[in-house]
C-alpha positions, -999 to +999 in steps of 0.1 A: -608-003-004-595-002+031-566-024+042-552-033+076-518-017+085-503-051+089-511-061+054-496-029+040-466-031+062-455-064+047-450-048+013-424-021+003-440+013-005-432+008-042-451-025-043-481-009-025-483+018-052-478-008-079-507-029-066-529+002-065-519+009-101-526-027-111-561-025-096-568+006-116-554-010-148-576-041-142-607-020-139-598-002-171-592-036-187-627-049-178-642-016-191-622-019-224-632-055-229-668-045-223-668-027-256-664-060-274-676-087-250-710-086-233-711-103-199-687-131-190-673-111-161-661-142-142-644-156-173-626-123-179-614-122-142-602-158-144-583-151-177-567-120-161-557-141-130-540-166-153-522-139-173-508-121-143-500-154-125-480-165-156-503-195-162-522-211-191-559-216-193-583-242-208-617-228-218-646-252-219-677-241-237-701-248-265-695-230-299-707-194-304-699-180-269-672-156-282-642-175-269-621-166-299-632-129-298-625-128-261-589-140-265-581-117-294-596-088-276-574-095-245-543-096-268-554-063-284-561-046-250-527-056-237-508-048-269-496-083-273-491-104-304-518-131-310-520-162-331-549-187-335-542-223-343-572-244-354-565-279-342-576-306-367-568-344-371-543-337-399-524-309-380-487-318-376-463-307-349-443-286-374-475-267-382-473-254-346-436-251-339-422-243-373-396-261-394-363-258-412-365-252-449-337-250-475-330-214-487-305-201-513-281-179-495-273-157-525-235-161-520-222-185-546-257-200-549-251-221-518-281-235-500-286-237-462-313-245-438-333-216-423-358-220-394-392-206-402-411-199-370-445-214-365-476-197-349-465-207-314-439-179-315-462-152-302-474-137-269-509-153-268-517-185-286-553-197-290-553-234-294-588-238-308-604-272-301-571-287-289-586-321-285-592-324-323-556-331-330-538-364-321-515-368-291-483-363-312-495-328-322-509-319-288-475-328-273-458-301-294-474-276-271-461-292-239-425-280-240-437-245-251-461-243-222-437-257-195-403-244-206-412-214-229-389-231-255-394-251-287-369-278-300-369-285-337-344-310-352-322-307-321-321-269-321-338-251-292-355-217-297-367-195-268-402-180-269-403-143-261-423-136-229-449-130-219-462-163-233-498-174-226-516-205-241-554-204-242-569-237-254-606-244-260-626-276-259-662-283-270-679-303-242-707-316-264-692-333-294-667-360-285-667-380-317-634-379-335-615-362-306-584-371-287-589-363-250-560-345-234-540-368-211-539-359-174-502-349-177-511-323-203-542-311-185-520-305-155-501-279-175-531-256-175-535-234-144-573-230-148-602-248-164-625-219-172-661-228-180-678-204-204-715-206-199-745-192-219-752-155-213-782-143-192-814-131-208-804-095-204-770-101-218-783-120-248-807-091-256-777-068-256-758-091-279-788-091-303-790-053-303-753-043-301-735-068-322-756-069-354-747-034-367-718-023-389-697-006-363-670-026-345-654-014-313-617-004-314-599-013-282-572+008-266-538-006-256-534-005-218-502-025-212-472-037-232-453-069-228-427-054-204-454-039-181-473-073-181-441-091-170-435-065-143-469-071-129-464-108-131-433-104-108-454-081-085-481-108-081-455-132-068-444-108-041-480-105-027-478-119+009-498-150+019-507-158+055-493-191+068-528-206+074-536-202+036-505-223+027-518-249+051-553-246+036-540-251+000-520-282+010-549-297+030-576-293+003-553-307-024-543-337-002-580-344+005-586-349-032-564-379-031-583-411-022-552-428-009-544-402+018-555-409+054-569-373+057-592-379+027-629-382+037-647-414+029-669-399+003-637-389-017-624-424-014-657-437-029-660-412-058-624-402-068-600-423-088-571-398-088-566-366-070-546-334-077-508-332-076-484-306-061-488-283-090-524-277-078-510-263-045-487-239-064-516-227-086-540-222-057-515-199-040-505-180-072-542-177-082-550-163-048-521-138-050-532-126-085-569-123-075-560-102-045-537-079-064-562-074-092-588-064-066-563-039-050-556-060-019-521-062-004-525-097+010-542-129-002-572-139+017-593-171+023-619-157-001-593-155-028-582-191-025-618-203-023-626-184-055-598-201-075-603-236-060-628-247-087-609-236-118-576-250-104-589-284-091-618-294-113-596-308-142-572-324-117-598-345-099-605-377-118-638-393-109-645-431-109-675-451-122-692-448-088-692-410-090-705-410-126-734-434-116-743-409-088-741-378-111-711-365-091-689-344-113-654-332-106-668-297-101-694-308-076-667-327-057-645-296-055-674-274-044-683-299-016-647-300-005-645-262-003-677-260+017-666-287+041-632-269+046-651-237+053-674-253+078-646-270+097 
């Protein structure tokens, strides 16, 4: 990949070399995941962007599309600890965060409280079907996702980085679910849509996954290396016009803003907040670095617009009656911004 001298000049030589190394690592990561996951290239790229941008992801897809296998494979490839939490209506906050229990100290038979860590104390958490648990339990993830901390009975415990929450939702069955409130949806950097495989990919799945052999994945990065690359991503330069683009497109999603087009005012109830601007920039930086580029481009920010904005744009009844989804609204906005 060729780069202009100006884009390279904005980075120290060590960062240039590190981005080259990150690009090679990402290609090896895709190849390694290819041993266990067939297809889903875009999903894998978006997961990697979230991971290196230090964000969390919400996966939307019907059952049976290897979402759990994908997450556990990512954890294995990056030599990170992994826990899966199956969200159910009877799941309690303590089942996620952990709790204090009384233990006998062994000295004089005295008893004392000891904190037993819950499954959230890991590097990668799969919150499977997160909308199956009530709001009280869902909220147990909020502090962990935002602050990398857990508070139990007034005592605060720090989660060891890197920390990445990957939640899944089933878009079909909504009976007996508790939809995530907008405030919690906003904690997720990306909404990643996992679609059905193509005909060719499904034939490969039939041939290659029904035998006895199971692929063993190599470790590519440890936690310290992942965190170093997360810091590197934040140093990737962004041209001024891309900051303006990110702010403009987010402000246009808000029906109350004067710059918002009339069709947005007619179809959108609530638009995206400032966190969307941050994630558009961070996502563009991460995508550029993973592809071996030394500066974020308009193509990068357009590529992450849909996963960043779709779950932050709330449609109204008029949009639903016209068949206008949040995703279609974001795609139209990106097209109009590109044509302007």
